[in-house]
Backbone bond lengths (Angstrom), bond angles and torsions (degrees), N, CA, C in turn:
res aa  C-N    CA-C-N  psi(-1)  N-CA   C-N-CA  omega(-1)  CA-C   N-CA-C  phi
1 M - - - 1.456 - - 1.533 111.34 -
2 A 1.306 116.37 -40.06 1.468 121.10 178.59 1.517 111.45 -64.29
3 A 1.378 115.19 -37.64 1.469 118.89 179.10 1.510 110.78 -65.63
4 V 1.354 117.19 -38.90 1.464 120.79 179.07 1.516 110.65 -65.61
5 L 1.328 117.80 -43.08 1.455 120.93 178.82 1.524 111.78 -64.82
6 A 1.337 116.94 -31.24 1.468 120.42 -179.45 1.512 111.87 -68.40
7 T 1.350 115.25 -28.61 1.463 118.30 -178.55 1.510 112.40 -84.83
8 V 1.312 119.64 -13.05 1.460 122.20 179.41 1.525 108.77 -78.80
9 P 1.357 118.85 123.81 1.470 120.03 -178.08 1.510 111.88 -68.55
10 D 1.301 115.57 147.17 1.453 122.16 177.77 1.527 108.60 -70.81
11 P 1.354 118.61 124.23 1.478 119.71 179.83 1.529 112.64 -58.07
12 G 1.294 117.39 -38.22 1.458 120.11 179.04 1.519 112.12 -64.88
13 L 1.346 115.64 -41.38 1.462 119.36 177.68 1.523 111.05 -63.41
14 T 1.349 115.80 -38.94 1.459 119.43 178.57 1.518 111.07 -65.13
15 D 1.338 117.00 -40.90 1.457 119.91 178.36 1.517 111.83 -65.55
16 A 1.320 116.77 -36.41 1.463 120.18 -176.22 1.517 112.64 -81.54
17 C 1.336 117.27 -40.57 1.469 120.62 -170.81 1.522 113.64 -117.33
18 G 1.331 119.30 -3.05 1.448 120.57 177.96 1.519 111.87 89.69
19 E 1.363 114.23 -176.26 1.464 120.49 -177.88 1.524 111.93 -67.09
20 S 1.331 116.98 -34.47 1.474 121.06 179.71 1.522 108.43 -119.30
21 P 1.310 117.91 81.66 1.471 120.96 -175.09 1.516 111.77 -68.59
22 G 1.327 113.97 142.74 1.448 119.10 175.17 1.509 111.74 -77.84
23 G 1.324 115.09 164.03 1.458 119.39 -177.01 1.507 112.44 -63.58
24 L 1.337 118.93 -40.36 1.466 122.40 -178.65 1.518 110.73 -68.46
25 C 1.347 116.90 -44.47 1.472 120.79 -179.70 1.528 110.39 -62.72
26 E 1.304 116.77 -42.80 1.455 120.62 -179.67 1.520 111.20 -66.32
27 A 1.341 115.69 -38.78 1.464 118.86 179.49 1.527 111.16 -65.43
28 V 1.341 117.66 -41.23 1.470 120.66 178.62 1.524 110.45 -66.19
29 W 1.329 117.24 -39.59 1.473 120.35 178.43 1.530 111.13 -64.33
30 D 1.328 116.80 -43.53 1.461 119.88 179.66 1.522 111.47 -64.66
31 S 1.338 115.82 -31.18 1.460 118.64 -176.95 1.527 112.71 -82.97
32 T 1.328 117.32 -34.14 1.464 120.35 -171.66 1.521 114.22 -117.43
33 D 1.330 118.31 -20.34 1.465 122.62 -172.98 1.525 111.44 54.06
34 N 1.330 115.52 29.34 1.463 121.35 -179.00 1.531 108.09 -111.13
35 E 1.333 115.96 115.15 1.473 120.29 -177.17 1.524 111.53 -65.32
36 T 1.317 116.73 -39.00 1.472 120.49 -178.16 1.524 111.01 -64.77
37 L 1.344 116.20 -46.02 1.461 119.16 178.84 1.525 111.71 -63.77
38 A 1.328 116.79 -38.23 1.469 119.89 179.37 1.525 110.83 -64.11
39 K 1.356 116.12 -45.51 1.470 118.82 178.50 1.522 111.24 -64.42
40 L 1.340 116.51 -41.90 1.459 120.33 179.75 1.524 111.69 -63.00
41 A 1.320 116.90 -41.36 1.469 120.42 178.24 1.517 111.36 -64.96
42 D 1.358 115.25 -38.24 1.464 119.14 179.68 1.525 110.94 -66.94
43 W 1.346 117.71 -44.18 1.452 121.03 -177.31 1.534 112.13 -76.38
44 A 1.323 117.55 -35.39 1.462 119.68 -175.45 1.518 113.34 -85.56
45 I 1.345 116.33 -29.04 1.469 118.66 -175.27 1.526 111.85 -123.13
46 G 1.320 117.12 -49.47 1.460 120.86 -172.60 1.527 113.57 -63.12
47 R 1.347 115.98 -55.93 1.459 118.59 -177.15 1.531 112.84 -69.06
48 P 1.344 119.47 -43.39 1.473 117.42 174.26 1.521 113.22 -57.91
49 L 1.350 115.47 -36.60 1.459 118.13 178.38 1.529 110.85 -65.00
50 K 1.353 117.26 -40.66 1.463 120.57 177.70 1.531 110.90 -64.70
51 I 1.338 116.23 -40.28 1.467 120.12 179.11 1.525 110.43 -63.33
52 V 1.336 115.93 -41.99 1.467 119.45 178.27 1.526 110.81 -63.09
53 V 1.336 116.19 -41.52 1.472 119.71 178.54 1.518 110.62 -63.26
54 I 1.349 117.16 -42.35 1.473 120.24 178.49 1.527 110.78 -61.24
55 I 1.340 116.43 -43.38 1.464 120.10 -179.47 1.525 111.03 -64.93
56 L 1.339 116.15 -42.17 1.469 119.45 179.25 1.531 111.41 -64.06
57 I 1.340 115.94 -42.94 1.468 118.88 178.73 1.531 110.52 -64.44
58 A 1.352 116.27 -42.33 1.467 119.43 178.33 1.525 111.17 -62.48
59 F 1.324 116.52 -40.41 1.469 120.02 178.35 1.524 111.18 -63.13
60 A 1.337 115.63 -44.00 1.468 119.29 179.76 1.530 111.23 -65.27
61 L 1.349 116.35 -44.49 1.468 119.14 179.51 1.520 111.22 -64.41
62 S 1.332 116.87 -38.06 1.467 120.13 178.73 1.523 111.25 -63.58
63 R 1.319 116.64 -45.38 1.467 119.68 179.26 1.518 111.66 -65.59
64 L 1.350 116.45 -45.50 1.459 119.48 -179.56 1.525 110.99 -65.50
65 G 1.361 117.38 -42.92 1.448 120.02 178.39 1.508 111.99 -64.63
66 H 1.327 116.33 -40.33 1.461 120.84 178.14 1.520 110.61 -59.95
67 R 1.332 115.88 -46.12 1.463 119.93 -179.19 1.524 111.96 -67.86
68 A 1.338 116.62 -41.49 1.462 120.07 -179.24 1.526 111.50 -64.93
69 V 1.340 116.24 -42.44 1.465 119.65 179.95 1.520 110.79 -65.31
70 R 1.320 116.96 -43.49 1.467 120.12 179.41 1.523 110.92 -60.75
71 R 1.333 116.69 -43.79 1.464 118.95 179.77 1.525 111.14 -65.40
72 L 1.330 116.70 -40.72 1.459 119.70 -179.32 1.523 111.39 -64.50
73 V 1.331 116.48 -46.31 1.464 119.65 -179.42 1.517 111.04 -65.54
74 L 1.332 116.67 -43.90 1.464 119.50 178.51 1.524 111.12 -60.83
75 R 1.334 116.53 -39.29 1.466 119.74 179.98 1.528 111.11 -66.47
76 I 1.329 116.82 -37.32 1.462 119.93 -178.83 1.526 111.03 -73.28
77 V 1.343 116.24 -47.71 1.461 119.79 -174.65 1.519 111.46 -74.72
78 L 1.339 116.61 -35.30 1.457 120.41 -178.16 1.518 112.28 -91.13
79 A 1.329 116.86 24.07 1.464 119.53 176.66 1.526 109.79 -62.01
80 D 1.289 115.74 150.35 1.465 120.73 -176.79 1.519 109.90 -64.59
81 Q 1.341 115.82 119.96 1.461 120.40 -179.35 1.526 112.24 -67.70
82 Q 1.285 116.84 -29.41 1.452 119.71 -174.35 1.527 113.10 -93.83
83 L 1.338 117.04 8.44 1.455 119.38 -179.72 1.522 110.99 -63.49
84 A 1.336 116.66 -47.85 1.465 119.81 179.50 1.526 111.29 -64.12
85 A 1.330 117.11 -38.91 1.460 119.70 -179.75 1.529 111.38 -64.84
86 R 1.322 116.24 -40.71 1.469 118.77 179.17 1.525 110.89 -67.72
87 T 1.325 116.63 -37.68 1.466 119.53 179.11 1.522 111.16 -63.95
88 L 1.332 116.30 -43.37 1.467 119.32 178.69 1.523 111.97 -67.77
89 S 1.333 116.91 -36.91 1.463 118.85 -179.84 1.524 111.81 -66.03
90 R 1.339 117.06 -27.92 1.470 119.61 179.31 1.519 112.03 -66.95
91 V 1.333 115.50 -29.55 1.475 119.27 179.86 1.518 111.75 -96.74
92 G 1.342 116.48 10.45 1.454 119.90 174.35 1.506 115.78 88.66
93 V 1.337 118.41 12.17 1.468 120.96 179.10 1.513 108.22 -94.85
94 P 1.346 118.42 118.18 1.470 120.18 179.68 1.517 110.53 -69.15
95 T 1.307 115.98 139.51 1.470 121.41 179.20 1.512 108.97 -130.85
96 P 1.338 117.33 149.08 1.462 120.30 177.31 1.522 111.32 -71.29
97 T 1.318 114.62 161.61 1.455 119.85 178.46 1.515 110.57 -68.46
98 V 1.319 117.27 132.06 1.456 122.22 -179.32 1.521 108.85 -86.82
99 V 1.318 116.31 127.75 1.453 121.47 178.87 1.523 109.17 -85.62
100 T 1.314 116.79 123.97 1.457 121.13 -178.76 1.515 110.21 -79.51
101 D 1.301 116.76 133.34 1.452 122.32 179.94 1.522 109.34 -91.45
102 P 1.337 118.97 112.72 1.469 120.23 -177.92 1.518 113.10 -70.51
103 R 1.341 118.20 -14.35 1.456 121.11 -178.48 1.514 112.72 -93.79
104 R 1.319 117.15 3.52 1.467 119.44 -173.83 1.518 111.92 -63.48
105 E 1.332 117.64 -40.59 1.463 119.95 -178.75 1.526 110.83 -65.41
106 G 1.341 117.41 -41.03 1.451 119.97 177.36 1.519 112.29 -63.22
107 R 1.327 116.82 -39.99 1.457 120.06 177.95 1.528 110.38 -65.10
108 A 1.332 116.99 -40.74 1.459 120.09 179.88 1.520 111.28 -62.69
109 R 1.301 116.67 -39.99 1.465 119.46 179.93 1.530 111.25 -68.90
110 S 1.329 116.96 -35.76 1.470 119.34 178.13 1.527 110.74 -64.78
111 I 1.332 116.65 -45.19 1.462 120.49 -179.61 1.520 110.48 -65.53
112 S 1.321 116.81 -44.01 1.466 119.72 -178.58 1.519 111.40 -64.45
113 T 1.324 117.60 -35.40 1.464 120.53 178.21 1.524 110.89 -64.23
114 V 1.344 116.40 -43.39 1.465 119.90 -179.40 1.528 110.88 -64.81
115 V 1.332 117.09 -47.63 1.466 120.60 -177.67 1.525 110.80 -66.86
116 A 1.329 116.64 -42.60 1.468 119.65 179.87 1.522 111.31 -64.45
117 S 1.320 117.68 -36.56 1.464 120.26 177.42 1.523 110.68 -64.68
118 S 1.327 116.99 -38.60 1.468 120.33 177.74 1.527 110.57 -63.04
119 V 1.333 117.27 -41.76 1.466 120.63 177.80 1.525 110.81 -62.99
120 S 1.320 117.03 -42.11 1.464 120.61 179.72 1.522 111.16 -63.56
121 V 1.337 117.03 -42.20 1.464 120.28 178.60 1.524 110.61 -61.67
122 L 1.332 117.91 -42.21 1.464 121.38 179.18 1.523 111.25 -61.96
123 V 1.332 117.04 -44.61 1.469 120.81 -179.48 1.520 110.65 -62.65
124 W 1.319 117.92 -44.32 1.463 120.64 -176.71 1.519 111.86 -73.09
125 V 1.317 118.82 -30.10 1.468 120.30 174.96 1.520 109.99 -63.87
126 I 1.333 117.06 -44.43 1.469 120.61 177.49 1.530 110.31 -63.17
127 A 1.328 116.46 -39.79 1.466 119.63 179.54 1.527 111.30 -64.23
128 V 1.323 117.83 -40.54 1.470 120.78 178.78 1.522 110.45 -63.83
129 I 1.328 117.31 -40.69 1.470 120.50 178.25 1.525 110.66 -62.19
130 L 1.330 117.72 -41.86 1.465 120.73 178.95 1.524 111.31 -66.98
131 V 1.318 117.66 -37.54 1.471 120.75 178.60 1.527 110.14 -65.81
132 I 1.330 116.90 -42.01 1.470 119.64 177.59 1.525 110.72 -61.80
133 G 1.327 115.54 -38.56 1.460 118.85 176.50 1.515 112.43 -63.57
134 Q 1.329 118.19 -36.75 1.455 121.32 177.80 1.529 112.25 -67.82
135 L 1.327 117.55 -25.55 1.458 120.79 178.73 1.520 112.65 -79.82
136 G 1.331 116.69 -1.92 1.453 120.30 176.97 1.509 114.35 85.00
137 I 1.311 118.28 12.28 1.465 121.83 179.74 1.520 108.67 -86.30
138 D 1.316 116.12 134.83 1.463 121.61 -179.81 1.523 108.81 -70.13
139 L 1.330 115.86 120.70 1.459 120.53 -175.86 1.517 113.27 -83.13
140 A 1.326 118.39 -18.71 1.464 120.02 -175.68 1.526 112.47 -59.44
141 P 1.361 119.77 -50.06 1.472 118.32 178.01 1.527 112.89 -63.09
142 L 1.350 116.15 -35.98 1.459 118.76 179.94 1.527 111.38 -65.60
143 I 1.331 116.79 -44.15 1.458 120.40 179.82 1.529 110.70 -64.81
144 A 1.350 116.23 -41.18 1.469 119.35 178.14 1.523 110.86 -63.78
145 G 1.336 116.27 -44.68 1.460 119.35 178.41 1.510 112.51 -64.47
146 A 1.343 116.26 -39.40 1.459 119.41 178.17 1.517 111.43 -65.41
147 G 1.353 116.02 -35.11 1.460 118.93 177.88 1.514 111.80 -65.24
148 I 1.331 116.19 -43.92 1.470 119.73 178.46 1.529 110.55 -65.34
149 A 1.346 116.37 -43.82 1.461 119.20 178.56 1.523 111.41 -63.74
150 G 1.344 116.48 -36.25 1.454 119.61 178.37 1.519 112.29 -65.02
151 I 1.340 116.36 -39.09 1.470 119.31 177.75 1.528 110.46 -65.42
152 A 1.332 116.62 -44.96 1.463 119.87 178.77 1.521 111.51 -63.06
153 L 1.341 115.83 -42.06 1.458 119.61 178.80 1.521 111.32 -65.88
154 G 1.347 116.16 -36.18 1.458 119.37 179.03 1.518 112.30 -64.12
155 F 1.337 116.80 -40.45 1.468 119.49 177.30 1.521 111.26 -66.90
156 G 1.331 116.05 -37.06 1.462 118.34 -177.34 1.508 114.37 -82.51
157 A 1.328 117.79 -16.24 1.469 120.97 -176.03 1.523 111.80 -119.17
158 Q 1.322 116.74 36.21 1.462 119.79 179.35 1.528 111.39 -62.77
159 S 1.332 115.97 -41.62 1.466 118.73 -179.75 1.521 111.29 -65.65
160 L 1.356 116.45 -36.01 1.467 119.39 178.48 1.518 110.93 -65.56
161 V 1.338 117.26 -43.20 1.468 120.84 177.38 1.524 110.37 -62.84
162 K 1.332 116.81 -40.88 1.462 120.97 178.30 1.518 111.05 -62.42
163 D 1.341 116.67 -43.29 1.465 120.29 178.65 1.524 111.26 -61.13
164 C 1.349 116.73 -44.47 1.469 120.12 -177.82 1.526 111.80 -67.09
165 L 1.331 117.61 -42.74 1.466 120.02 179.08 1.527 110.67 -64.66
166 T 1.334 116.37 -42.76 1.462 119.44 178.65 1.522 110.93 -63.72
167 G 1.346 116.69 -40.42 1.456 119.53 178.18 1.514 112.44 -63.02
168 L 1.346 116.81 -37.73 1.462 119.63 177.70 1.527 111.17 -64.15
169 F 1.333 117.60 -42.47 1.462 120.30 178.96 1.531 111.25 -69.37
170 I 1.325 117.75 -32.26 1.465 119.74 176.14 1.526 110.15 -62.09
171 L 1.335 116.22 -41.53 1.463 119.86 178.63 1.523 111.48 -68.88
172 I 1.333 116.30 -43.49 1.461 119.48 -177.49 1.523 111.13 -65.58
173 E 1.325 117.21 -43.70 1.462 121.39 -177.36 1.519 112.92 -82.70
174 D 1.332 117.08 -6.12 1.465 121.96 178.76 1.524 110.69 55.30
175 Q 1.319 116.89 50.31 1.453 120.00 178.06 1.524 111.23 -67.57
176 Y 1.317 117.09 -36.12 1.459 121.49 173.78 1.512 108.20 -161.59
177 G 1.327 115.71 162.59 1.457 121.61 -178.95 1.508 110.61 -137.07
178 I 1.319 116.21 175.89 1.466 121.20 -179.58 1.534 109.24 -64.12
179 G 1.335 115.82 129.64 1.453 121.93 -178.49 1.512 113.80 98.69
180 D 1.331 118.25 -11.16 1.460 121.26 178.73 1.526 110.41 -76.95
181 V 1.324 115.44 148.46 1.461 121.61 172.83 1.524 106.90 -96.48
182 V 1.338 116.57 114.80 1.455 120.52 -172.44 1.520 110.05 -127.32
183 D 1.323 114.07 157.32 1.458 123.34 175.80 1.520 107.12 -118.18
184 L 1.353 116.42 110.38 1.455 121.91 -178.72 1.529 111.79 -107.00
185 G 1.313 116.98 22.09 1.452 120.76 -177.18 1.508 109.25 110.70
186 E 1.338 116.88 -113.46 1.451 119.88 176.89 1.525 111.97 -72.02
187 A 1.312 117.47 -27.34 1.463 122.13 -178.70 1.529 109.80 -95.20
188 V 1.326 115.42 121.25 1.465 122.16 178.05 1.521 107.45 -131.89
189 G 1.333 116.53 129.97 1.453 118.93 179.13 1.507 112.00 170.31
190 V 1.324 114.80 -165.65 1.464 122.93 -178.46 1.526 108.91 -92.43
191 V 1.321 116.75 132.23 1.467 121.35 -179.89 1.528 108.91 -72.24
192 E 1.322 116.19 121.10 1.464 121.06 178.87 1.525 112.64 -102.31
193 R 1.322 116.86 -31.59 1.461 119.45 -178.62 1.519 109.57 -154.97
194 I 1.345 115.62 142.43 1.462 122.08 177.36 1.519 107.76 -128.52
195 S 1.316 116.31 128.77 1.459 121.88 172.36 1.517 107.90 -128.52
196 L 1.331 115.85 177.83 1.455 118.45 178.66 1.521 111.75 -64.81
197 R 1.332 117.76 -26.90 1.462 119.38 -174.94 1.514 113.57 -98.97
198 T 1.320 118.86 -39.74 1.451 120.65 -173.60 1.527 111.38 -135.06
199 T 1.335 114.09 162.08 1.457 123.08 170.94 1.524 107.66 -122.01
200 V 1.324 116.62 130.59 1.459 121.85 -177.54 1.527 108.37 -106.29
201 L 1.350 115.47 122.24 1.452 122.35 178.41 1.522 109.33 -114.97
202 R 1.324 115.97 151.74 1.466 121.14 171.53 1.523 107.77 -120.82
203 G 1.333 115.35 117.26 1.454 120.82 -179.26 1.513 112.11 -71.82
204 Q 1.329 115.88 171.56 1.460 121.08 -177.86 1.524 111.37 -66.35
205 D 1.328 117.07 -27.04 1.460 120.92 178.45 1.526 112.80 -88.35
206 G 1.340 117.44 6.50 1.455 121.61 178.53 1.506 114.87 93.99
207 T 1.326 117.88 -3.65 1.461 120.77 179.81 1.521 110.56 -68.53
208 V 1.335 116.39 132.77 1.464 121.96 177.74 1.528 108.00 -97.62
209 W 1.328 116.14 121.61 1.460 122.25 -179.28 1.522 109.15 -105.46
210 H 1.337 116.57 128.49 1.456 122.78 173.64 1.529 107.08 -107.44
211 V 1.317 116.68 107.04 1.460 121.97 -174.02 1.527 108.79 -109.39
212 P 1.337 120.07 117.73 1.476 120.64 173.05 1.527 110.27 -61.50
213 N 1.305 116.54 134.68 1.467 119.82 -176.31 1.526 112.18 -61.69
214 G 1.323 117.22 -29.95 1.453 119.39 178.46 1.513 113.44 -68.04
215 E 1.349 117.57 -18.62 1.459 121.57 178.79 1.522 112.91 -90.44
216 V 1.310 117.68 -1.94 1.469 121.22 179.34 1.526 108.29 -81.24
217 L 1.322 116.59 104.31 1.457 121.41 -178.83 1.518 111.91 -93.39
218 R 1.304 117.43 -27.62 1.462 120.50 176.11 1.523 108.21 -153.90
219 V 1.321 116.23 152.58 1.463 122.85 -175.15 1.518 108.93 -128.44
220 G 1.315 115.58 126.52 1.463 120.94 171.55 1.514 109.00 -111.07
221 N 1.329 117.43 106.20 1.464 122.44 -177.33 1.522 108.50 -97.23
222 R 1.327 115.47 117.90 1.461 121.04 -176.30 1.522 113.17 -95.68
223 S 1.310 118.02 2.28 1.468 119.18 -174.23 1.515 112.02 -147.53
224 Q 1.314 117.93 44.52 1.466 120.79 177.97 1.521 109.30 -104.99
225 L 1.315 115.74 123.25 1.468 124.17 -178.64 1.514 111.43 69.19
226 W 1.333 118.61 -59.10 1.466 122.21 177.90 1.523 108.85 -155.07
227 S 1.325 115.76 163.29 1.458 121.55 -178.82 1.519 109.07 -130.32
228 V 1.312 115.69 169.92 1.459 122.01 -179.57 1.523 108.66 -129.94
229 A 1.315 115.86 125.32 1.462 121.74 173.03 1.521 108.29 -87.12
230 V 1.316 116.81 116.35 1.465 122.95 -178.62 1.525 108.02 -105.04
231 V 1.326 116.93 120.94 1.459 122.50 -178.70 1.520 108.34 -124.45
232 D 1.324 116.19 122.28 1.460 122.72 176.06 1.524 108.61 -105.59
233 A 1.336 116.22 117.81 1.461 122.53 178.46 1.524 108.19 -104.70
234 V 1.324 117.05 121.95 1.459 122.56 -177.50 1.529 108.97 -102.60
235 V 1.330 116.94 125.03 1.462 123.32 177.18 1.524 108.41 -115.17
236 G 1.310 114.99 164.92 1.454 119.76 -178.23 1.518 112.67 -68.55
237 P 1.321 117.15 161.32 1.471 120.00 -179.05 1.524 113.46 -61.24
238 D 1.332 117.28 -27.57 1.467 120.84 -177.83 1.520 112.61 -99.34
239 A 1.319 118.59 11.19 1.463 121.39 -177.15 1.525 111.24 -71.53
240 D 1.343 116.12 155.14 1.459 122.93 175.88 1.528 108.23 -79.15
241 L 1.325 117.41 105.10 1.467 120.68 -174.34 1.523 111.82 -66.40
242 A 1.326 117.27 -36.86 1.470 119.94 179.58 1.524 110.36 -62.15
243 L 1.336 116.39 -44.99 1.463 120.03 178.31 1.524 110.85 -66.84
244 A 1.331 116.49 -38.95 1.459 119.65 -179.88 1.528 110.88 -63.58
245 R 1.321 116.72 -42.29 1.474 119.19 178.75 1.523 110.98 -64.12
246 Q 1.335 117.06 -40.72 1.466 120.47 -179.57 1.528 111.16 -63.98
247 V 1.336 115.88 -47.20 1.462 119.66 -179.80 1.524 110.68 -63.99
248 L 1.327 116.43 -40.52 1.461 120.71 -179.89 1.524 111.57 -62.52
249 Q 1.333 116.90 -44.82 1.465 120.99 -179.81 1.523 111.36 -65.62
250 E 1.326 117.20 -45.85 1.467 120.52 -178.29 1.525 111.18 -65.25
251 T 1.325 116.18 -40.53 1.469 119.11 179.86 1.530 111.23 -65.15
252 A 1.329 116.82 -41.64 1.459 120.19 179.40 1.526 111.11 -63.02
253 I 1.318 117.20 -41.32 1.472 120.70 179.20 1.520 110.54 -63.58
254 E 1.345 117.19 -41.13 1.460 120.39 179.66 1.528 111.49 -64.93
255 V 1.324 116.82 -43.49 1.470 119.41 -179.46 1.529 110.83 -64.63
256 C 1.324 117.02 -43.28 1.469 120.43 -178.14 1.524 112.47 -69.06
257 A 1.326 117.62 -20.12 1.465 121.10 -179.32 1.524 112.92 -89.27
258 T 1.326 117.95 -5.49 1.458 120.04 179.92 1.526 110.42 -71.01
259 D 1.334 115.54 162.88 1.465 120.40 -178.74 1.524 112.47 -64.04
260 A 1.325 116.92 -28.95 1.458 120.17 -176.37 1.521 112.51 -71.32
261 Y 1.351 116.85 -27.17 1.473 119.26 -173.11 1.524 113.14 -126.19
262 R 1.310 118.68 1.72 1.460 120.35 -178.62 1.529 111.76 -63.22
263 D 1.325 117.59 -37.70 1.463 120.97 -175.67 1.528 113.31 -80.97
264 V 1.324 117.87 -16.56 1.471 119.64 -177.36 1.520 112.58 -101.59
265 V 1.312 118.02 -10.51 1.463 121.69 178.58 1.520 108.72 -90.67
266 L 1.331 116.52 123.73 1.467 121.55 -175.29 1.517 113.02 -91.74
267 E 1.324 117.64 -30.97 1.467 121.55 -177.70 1.513 109.24 -139.42
268 P 1.330 117.54 158.08 1.470 119.78 177.63 1.530 110.88 -60.88
269 P 1.339 117.31 152.30 1.464 120.03 179.05 1.529 111.42 -59.93
270 E 1.321 115.26 144.79 1.460 121.62 -179.71 1.526 108.96 -119.10
271 L 1.329 116.32 116.94 1.458 121.37 178.65 1.519 108.69 -92.56
272 L 1.322 116.19 112.78 1.456 119.98 -177.79 1.522 112.29 -77.86
273 G 1.336 117.84 -28.91 1.461 120.99 -178.89 1.510 111.48 109.11
274 V 1.324 115.44 -150.90 1.455 121.35 -176.34 1.522 109.57 -73.07
275 E 1.327 116.38 122.33 1.455 122.37 179.31 1.527 111.93 -93.14
276 S 1.321 116.22 -38.51 1.469 119.64 179.19 1.519 109.43 -157.50
277 V 1.325 114.95 156.40 1.463 122.80 176.99 1.514 107.68 -126.73
278 A 1.329 115.54 124.52 1.454 120.66 -179.25 1.516 109.17 -140.10
279 A 1.334 115.71 172.56 1.456 120.01 -179.84 1.519 111.49 -64.80
280 E 1.361 116.43 -30.64 1.466 119.68 -179.40 1.519 113.35 -74.84
281 G 1.344 117.91 -25.84 1.451 120.86 -178.58 1.514 112.15 163.67
282 I 1.317 115.53 -177.85 1.460 123.23 -178.44 1.529 107.80 -112.95
283 T 1.332 116.58 129.96 1.460 122.44 -176.34 1.522 110.29 -100.14
284 L 1.328 115.44 125.85 1.464 122.69 174.04 1.522 108.08 -107.89
285 R 1.329 116.13 134.56 1.470 120.30 -176.09 1.523 110.80 -110.67
286 L 1.347 114.47 136.68 1.463 122.93 179.65 1.525 108.36 -126.53
287 L 1.339 116.29 137.43 1.458 121.97 179.13 1.528 109.38 -121.14
288 V 1.351 115.50 139.36 1.463 121.70 176.15 1.520 107.59 -135.69
289 K 1.326 117.80 121.43 1.456 122.70 179.32 1.525 109.21 -83.36
290 T 1.358 116.16 126.30 1.460 121.21 -174.61 1.527 110.30 -128.91
291 T 1.303 114.53 174.51 1.461 120.55 172.95 1.531 109.13 -70.79
292 P 1.342 118.20 160.98 1.468 119.90 -176.66 1.523 113.03 -57.14
293 G 1.336 115.55 128.52 1.451 121.75 175.45 1.515 115.39 84.01
294 A 1.335 118.36 -7.73 1.471 120.58 -178.00 1.519 113.08 -89.35
295 Q 1.347 117.43 -4.55 1.460 119.59 -173.97 1.519 112.96 -66.89
296 F 1.321 117.47 -28.64 1.463 119.62 -175.61 1.530 111.00 -70.62
297 N 1.318 117.45 -44.52 1.469 120.09 177.22 1.521 111.32 -65.17
298 V 1.326 116.65 -38.91 1.470 119.92 178.97 1.531 110.13 -64.70
299 Q 1.330 117.56 -40.86 1.465 120.63 179.24 1.526 111.15 -61.26
300 R 1.318 117.33 -44.51 1.473 120.09 -179.24 1.522 111.31 -63.48
301 A 1.335 116.06 -43.91 1.471 119.11 179.93 1.524 111.07 -64.72
302 L 1.327 117.62 -39.95 1.465 120.60 179.88 1.526 111.24 -65.88
303 R 1.317 118.32 -42.54 1.465 120.20 -179.14 1.524 111.17 -61.90
304 E 1.337 116.46 -43.34 1.463 119.64 179.59 1.531 111.09 -64.45
305 A 1.339 116.50 -45.72 1.461 119.45 -178.76 1.527 111.76 -66.83
306 I 1.333 117.47 -37.36 1.473 120.64 -179.73 1.517 110.62 -66.83
307 K 1.342 117.42 -40.90 1.471 119.81 177.66 1.522 111.01 -60.60
308 Q 1.322 117.19 -45.01 1.463 120.01 179.20 1.527 111.35 -65.35
309 A 1.345 117.58 -39.82 1.468 120.60 179.59 1.521 111.33 -66.39
310 F 1.319 118.32 -40.02 1.463 121.14 177.46 1.526 111.11 -63.74
311 D 1.320 116.57 -38.92 1.467 119.33 178.37 1.521 111.16 -64.62
312 R 1.345 116.59 -42.15 1.470 119.03 179.75 1.520 111.91 -66.85
313 S 1.328 117.66 -33.84 1.462 121.68 -177.36 1.519 112.62 -85.03
314 G 1.314 118.51 -5.50 1.451 121.11 179.74 1.517 114.19 70.73
315 I 1.324 116.97 26.29 1.466 120.67 179.88 1.525 108.70 -75.50
316 D 1.312 115.18 133.42 1.456 121.20 -178.25 1.519 110.43 -67.18
317 L 1.330 115.33 124.58 1.456 120.96 178.78 1.528 109.72 -110.25
318 P 1.316 117.34 149.23 1.467 119.25 178.25 1.521 110.44 -67.61
319 F 1.301 116.01 137.80 1.456 121.24 -179.62 1.519 108.64 -121.94
320 P 1.319 117.72 108.31 1.463 118.87 -178.55 1.518 110.97 -65.44
321 M 1.313 116.14 130.63 1.460 121.98 -178.55 1.524 108.90 -121.17
322 R 1.302 114.71 141.00 1.465 120.40 177.71 1.530 108.33 -115.89
323 T 1.279 115.93 126.09 1.463 121.90 179.81 1.512 109.32 -105.44
324 T 1.338 115.62 127.78 1.457 121.55 -179.66 1.518 108.83 -114.25
325 W 1.277 116.97 124.94 1.463 122.46 178.75 1.528 109.25 -99.15
326 T 1.322 113.86 129.34 1.460 119.56 177.53 1.519 109.30 -121.87
327 G 1.276 116.17 151.99 1.462 120.12 179.46 1.504 111.13 -155.22
328 V 1.337 114.68 166.71 1.466 121.47 179.80 1.515 108.51 -100.70
329 P 1.305 117.25 124.11 1.475 117.44 -179.95 1.539 111.02 -61.33
330 S 1.284 114.15 144.52 1.456 118.97 -179.38 1.520 110.52 -71.37
331 D 1.328 115.61 157.23 1.453 119.91 -179.51 1.514 110.61 -66.34
332 P 1.289 117.48 142.09 1.454 119.65 179.81 1.524 110.09 -63.50
333 P 1.279 117.21 147.64 1.454 118.47 179.07 1.520 112.41 -63.07
334 A 1.334 113.69 146.53 1.465 119.08 -178.76 1.517 110.07 -68.09
């Protein structure tokens, strides 16, 4: 009988501290049997103390989760590229040289920042819900209202969700990074900023393009890992092709060996030969592999040097001619 009575809650304690009394409220009630003091102790000390503990735990979990996610993402993205190549070479399987991506660390930090921020938001949302519960506010109407508002917001913000998801995959797949020269359709330029929602490009004429990531249907990256300077030299139909090829090759080697371009040229120039034959002239194509983004300066220097070399060698160049026909109008009929 005593055990049964011990399990029955004290009505006064329930009135003062609720169905689930806190330790401080219960201790004050047991000591004073005063409902007002018990409630005051619970509201002034007990609940604020619980709220502080919730905030501290949320802060610690946010920091630890942020750090753990960053380390995990960095470890995955910054994995050694040549690990597989070295493993295969040990068993006698030849492998090509792996090109190291200098932007990999920046991409890893961008991805880790996005994922870690999502973890922090989740932790703090849960903490806010627990704090509201400690204040005695009924969470059921709030959760129901938030659910309805979330559905309405989801229907109205489909494009925003699409932009953010596309931006996350752009970062994960490393389609382009800051400093790359990309072609996104109508917008072509250098990437200045990437976020989950938009990509900011600056065109060659200074125009700043703000492109929603959800509108990016295809990406042409002109400066990832390495680039190629493509130079087409057009000579006249009667030009000596053997001499033109020799002058073109020698000039390209000289330009690439100068101090201005020695560090940006990755491989010796490659002369492909005749690219096209037309009535206006014969096109010879030259390729030079360069570091990312350096192909444009190399192309300009090569074109200038090739023109001067062709002039010195007396190679026939196409000369556009315009023919104008003039005539005397006939006399008007009588």
